[in-house]
N, C-alpha and C positions, 0 to 999 in steps of 0.2 A: 422507595427507589423507585426510579421510571420504570414502568414494562418497556420489553422491545417490541414493535408491532408485529404483529403477521402481514408479510407480502410477498405477493409472487412476482419470481424477478423472471422477465422474462428478456431472453437474448435471438435478435433478431440480426444475425453475420453476414449478409451476402447472402439473403434468401434460405441459411440455415435459422429455423426455426426452435428454439428448445425454451423451457418453461420447470424450472424450481418453486418448490418453498419454501421461506423461509420462516421458523416459527421460533418464538424465542430465543433470535438470536442460535436456533441451531436451522442446519439445511435438511430435509425432509425430502420426500418425494420430489421425480423430475423423472421429465417425460419431450423428447425430439420427433416435432413431428417429420411425417416421412415422405414430407413431398417439399417445393421450395415456396417459399412466400411473397408474392409477389406484387399483389395490387394489396387494396381497403379490404377488399370479404376476402379474403388469405388470410388476414392477419385476423378479424372477426371467427371464421371457423377456424382456422388455429389456438385463439383462447379456448373458446368454446370446447376443443377438445385440451387441452391443456389444460382445461381448471378441474372436468370431466374425470381427468386419466390421475390426476394428482391428489382430488377428495379435495381441491380446496375450497373454503366455504369462510374467506375473508373480503374484502371489497377492494384493497387496495395493492398496484401494480407500476411496477417499477420496470424502465427497458433500458436496455444496453447493444444501440443499437451501431450499426457499419454500412454504407453503402457506399458503391462509387461514384453516385453525386455527391455526395457529402463532402465539404472539404476541411479541413486542418492547418492550419498557418503560424505560424511564428511569426511576428511583425514585427519589425525595428524603427519605432518614431520618436522626433524630438518631445521635448517636455512638452506638453501644450494641456489645457484647462478640460476641465472631464468635457463639458458639454461639445467643446472643438472633437475628443475626443473619441465619443461619442457620433459625430457627425461625421468624423473620417472615415469608422470603420463601418457605420452604414452606406458608406458611398464604396468604398472600397468590397463589399458582401457584394452589392451589386454588378460591380464589375468583377469579381472574380466566379461568379455562380457560373455554375457547366448545365443548369436546369432552367426552364422556362416560367415565368411568374414571379412574383415577389418573396423576397428573401428572406430569413428570420437568424438571427445570431446572438452570439453567449461572444467571451470572453473576460482573461484570465491575466494578471499581472501577472509579471515576473522581476528578478528581481532587477533592478537600476542595474544596468549598464553606461559606459564611457560615454556621456554626452546622450544618452540614447534612453528610451521607454522601449520596455518589452511586452508584448500582447501574444496571448496565443488563444487564434480567433476560428471558430467552429463557423459553417456557415449552412444552414440545409431549408430546403424548401416547405412558405410556408404552409403549401397546401399536403404535407405530410403531417406536419403538426397537425392543423384541424383534423386530419383524418383518422387521426390515433387517439384524436379525443372523442370523436365523433362515435368511433367505435367505443372508444371505453362506457361512456356514458347508456351505446344502448346493449350492455351486457350489466349499468350497474354495477361499475368498475369506480374505482378512482384513484386520478393517474397521480399518483406519487414524485416519478421521475422520468424521462426523457432525458439519458445519457448519450453520450457519443464513446465510441472505446477510446478515444485517447482520455478520458477524463481517468481510468481506471489506472493509463499508466503513471502517470504523473504523482494520482493518490499514495500508489503503493509503495513510491519509496520510504516514505514513513514507518511500512512491516523492516524496516531493514533495518538489521542491527545494529546502528553505526546512531553515534554523536549526533543531537539538535545542530550543534555547529558545523559538521563534516561536510562537507562536496562528496557527491559520487553517481556516477556515469551506472544509469542500468539500463544493460541492454534486456529485450522482452520480445518475445515471439509471439505470434498468434491473428490469424485469421487472416495470414497470407502477406502480415507487415514482421520488418524490424523496428522496433521501437528506437532510439536509442536517447535515452531523458535523463540529463543532467539537473538533480538537483540538492539545497539543502538537506541536512538529515531531519529536518522539522518538517519536512514537503515542500516546504518554497523554492518556486522552480524558477532554474534560470533559463529554457531551452529545449526543447525538445527534436530530433528529427526524424524522418519513418524513409526506411527502402524495402524493396522489391525482392524477396529473394529470388539467389537464383540457382543453377540446376547440377551446378558441378563444386564438389565440396570441397575442392585444392584453392579455387579461386574465389569462390564464397569464402571461405577464414581467410584467406587474401585481404578480398575486400570488406570487411565490415572488421577485422581487425586493422588494417589504414580507416576507414572510415571512427573505431573508437581514437583512435591515437590524433586526428585532425581535430578532433570534439574538442578533449582534451586540451591539445593546447590556442582551441578557439576561448576554450570557459578564461583559460589565465592569459590572452590577450584584450579579451571584450570587458572579463568580469574581474581580472587581478586576483583569481582565485586557483589553490592548484587541488585538483580533481584527487581525493585520496584514494579510493577505492574503486573499481570495477564488478558491479554483480551483475549474471547473468543469470536470467531466470525462459529456465525453456531451450530448445536447441533444437533446428529440423536438420537432416542431412545429416545425425549422428556425431553433431560437431560440439565435443567437448568445448569450458569456459577456462580450459590451460591452453588449448589451440592458438589464442589470443593472447598470450601472458606476454612473446618473443617481437610483436609491437608495441609497447606501454611497458615502463617503469615500475608504475605501480601495481598490486596485489590483485590479480583477477580474479575472484572468488567464484563457485555458480551458488546460486541459493539453493535456501533448505526443502522453497515450495518446489511444485513442476505444479506447475497451473495448468488450465486446460478450459473452455468456456466456460463452465459449472462455479472454477472457479471466481475466474471474473466478475461473472456474473453475482457471486458473494460479494468479491468488493463493491461491487454498485449499488448493490443492496444498502450496502454499510455506511456510506458517503452521507453525506446529511442531502434533506430537505430543500434548502437553502445552496448548496452545490450553484457556484457560475457559472457551471454550463449546463446547468437542467434548461435541457428547454420547454417545458410545461409549462403554459400560460400562465403568467402569474395570477389573473382573476380565475381560471382555473385553481390552482395551487391552494389561493383565498376564499373555493367555494365552501367546505366543509364547516370553515371558521364561522362564514355570514351566517349559514344557517343554524350553527351556533349557538351562535348570537343572536338571531331570529329569535328562538327560542327559550334564553335566557333572558331574554327583555321580554315574552310575553310571559314568562313563569314572574319574571320582577313584576312587570305590570298587572298582573290577578294577585303578587303577592301584596302591592299595595294597598290594592283596594281591600283584600279582605282583610289586610292590618288596620287601613282604617276606622270599616267596622267589628272591627277585634275592641280595639282601643279604644270606640266609642263605650262599648258596652263594657269594659274593663275600668273607666273613668267612673262611671255606675256605682260595679261595684265594687269600685273605695271609697265611693260614699255614704256605702250601707254598709259594707263590709270590710273595712281598711287589711285588718286580721285575719281575715280567709288569705284572701287574695298575697302576703305575704306570705301564707304559709304554704298559699299555691307553687310561689315561687322556688320557694326555698328549694326544690330538685336539678332546679337551672340553675343555679347560683353555682349551687355543687358541683352539676357539671361543666360548667366552666368553670369553675376553678381548679377541675383535676383536667383540662383539657391545657391550659393555660402551664399547670404543672407539666404533663407531657412533654409540651413548648419547648420550654426552661433545660427537660433530658434532653432532648434532640437535640436542641441546640449544642449543649454542651456536649454527645458526644459528637457530632460535625466538627466541631474545634476540634476536639480533638484529634480522628482522624485526617483532616488538614495537616495538624504537625508533624504526623504521624510519615504522612504523604511526602512532605519536606524532608527530613530523617530522609526514605529512603531513597528519594531525587538524588539529592544527597552526595550519595553512597556509588560514585557509577564505577565501573570496572571495565578498565583497561580490556581492550576486546583483542589486544595482543595477541596473549597466550593461546586464545582458538584460530587464529590468523595465521600462528606458526603450529601449530599441530595439524590444520588442515593442510598448507600446502608443504611438511615432513611427509603425511599421508600418503602426498600424492607423489613425490619426487624419491623412496623410496628404494634402493634395489629390492628388487623379491628376492636375491641372495643373501640377502641381511636380517638379520635378527634382535632387535633390541628389547633389552633386560630391563635397559632404566632409561626413563625422556625427565626432565626436569629446565622448569624455568621461572625462573623465580627475577623479583624486583630489586634490584638494589640503588634507591636515589632514584633515581628521572630515569636508570638503566636497565635496560632484563638481559638477563646473563642466562643461557643457554649448556646443558652439562645431556652428554648421549651418550649411553654404554651397550653396546652390543657383542651379538657372535657375527663373524663371516663364515667363508665357504672352509671346507678343509683343504681344498686346490690351492696354496702359495700364491700364486699367481691370478684367477679369478677373484681371490683376498682380496689384493692389495686394488684390482683395478675398480671391482664393488667399493669398495672404502672411499678407492680416491673420489670418485667419480658422488657419491651422496657430499665429499669435504665441498665439490665445486660448487654440488646447485647448491647446499649455502651459501659460502663466499661468493658468489654469480650472481644469484636468484635477487629477489626481491629485496629477500629482507637484509644481505650485504654481510651474512657474522662475519666479525671481528673473532678471528679464532685467539685464545692464549694458554691453549690446550692441543696439541696435537696428536692424532692418536700415531702415528708411528716409531717414536721413539718406543711407547712401553709392549706397542706389538712386533717391532724385531728382536727386544729383549726377551718379548717371552720366545719368540722363536727357536733364540740360537739356545734357547735351553732345553730346549726338547730332544729327547731322541727319534733320528733316524726313523726305527723302528714303529715310531709312535705319529707319528704326521698325516697318514694319509687318515686318520680318525679323530685326527682333532679339530672344533671347535675355534679358528682363528675369534679371542676377543678383541675391540680395540675401545679405545676411549677418549671422547674429548670434547669441548670446551671453550666456548665464546661470546661474544655479545652481537647482542642482536642489533642492527644502529636501530 
């Protein structure tokens, strides 16, 4: 099993510098710089203080960076050859940059739309990359990743509890941005958009809700796909995820994760070193490997020389004492045979694990019961108490059965149960009722003596199909 590396993660977002240590996949100590970081000297001091504060003893460092000079764009282009695409993106980067000096860029392809190819383009100043590499070299650190904040938003879709072929819209809030990301469940990007948050809560809710609706419509018109769910990760100004439900006819679900900068740093560290948005220059990324190969080559050369000398002595020994040499080699032969047996055993174990993984992957669990229960918890009136909830699958359909008690007041009981039924029928799951609550509820109340009316809990039952 490959060991997870120890990495110092750094976020540099609009001058805010934070550092954390990830060791063997676990987050360790964290530290936040009390000053704004704006120059290479500031970055050097921040790294030195962060290393001292966290007790970091490794060498690898990963940066997650966001700054007003750095650009991120979703670009649509006609189909073209790879060489033509890179030439076009290079010209575009020079035209779009908002800083002096040469630009460096990275891009990620998105799903092909009707007649066009999509690209997520990030543009940074070359001077910033050079300064960052120099600071790492001075502190004897090995640059692992220089990632834009936009990279973690798109890859975070893989963490949602959805199927790989589903199309979802993820709304994320971080570092003064609202990111709207549309992607498939396997992380294949379609497009993304970024908004700046406002101050008024009501206007902000309506604005974001309309942008979510427009993005869903755009995905259908441009890519011919239907967005199945909207996930909201984090929320500014106390805006809850269900505040957007009135703007769309698909489920709007809150993410189980409440992210902060430390969370996004952890996501960035877990992305692969060869991620297409990684701005670490290729020669810098390959430098540790080249140094290792030089050491290996030197060792091989020395080994060949020693082997040649040893072979000469060995041949002379064979001529003089053949039997003694055979006995001397016997332990090595046994060791090789044992190693071969271990390799065969390991291969058999790997094949069994792969077969087990395929079996587990084929047993897909539908997310509908979880989605429905989450929605039910949000819309259940406070005056009602559920005593039984059943969601069963019959063929390709899902059957819902509810039972519970309402308040003793007849009018209030009828209103709250009616409210629940309306939320189920008119809500995003469009429940088709097969058993209404009124008949049993009315029969129950007719048979109760007037003197017991005030203390009675009004029992109700309902059932239906989830559409």
